[in-house]
C-alpha positions, -999 to +999 in steps of 0.1 A: +166-220+648+177-206+614+203-222+592+232-199+574+238-203+537+275-215+548+261-242+567+237-253+538+269-252+514+289-274+540+263-300+543+259-302+506+297-304+498+304-329+525+279-354+509+286-342+472+324-333+475+325-319+437+291-298+438+297-262+430+272-246+450+253-211+451+233-201+478+211-170+482+192-158+510+159-149+497+148-132+525+172-121+547+158-140+572+180-171+574+150-194+565+143-190+527+171-197+507+177-202+470+203-230+459+220-238+428+242-272+430+263-280+402+279-319+404+290-345+381+272-370+405+240-358+389+250-374+359+223-398+340+199-390+374+166-377+369+159-339+382+141-355+413+169-378+419+195-350+418+169-331+445+165-358+467+205-362+469+206-325+480+177-332+506+193-360+518+227-340+520+209-316+543+202-344+569+164-337+577+172-300+588+144-291+555+111-280+573+130-273+608+161-251+609+158-246+570+120-236+562+124-228+524+149-240+499+142-231+460+164-258+444+180-259+410+203-289+401+227-296+372+253-314+354+283-295+346+287-287+307+318-309+300+300-336+317+266-336+298+265-357+267+271-340+234 
């Protein structure tokens, strides 16, 4: 059973409330998405830790309801050290 973009966004926002989430359905099949997640929660975290936070937010749906997710994460510009 495929997931829709709205469900992915909701799960991420539930776990990371300040997240700005952009979801793109790469194939139109509800199985292959790209996500860009921007959050202050990622500050001082490695890229791996940031991605782990997003995967945890998806509550084990990766590999089941959600087959593939091309993930980009970042900290908002105004939260980065200058």
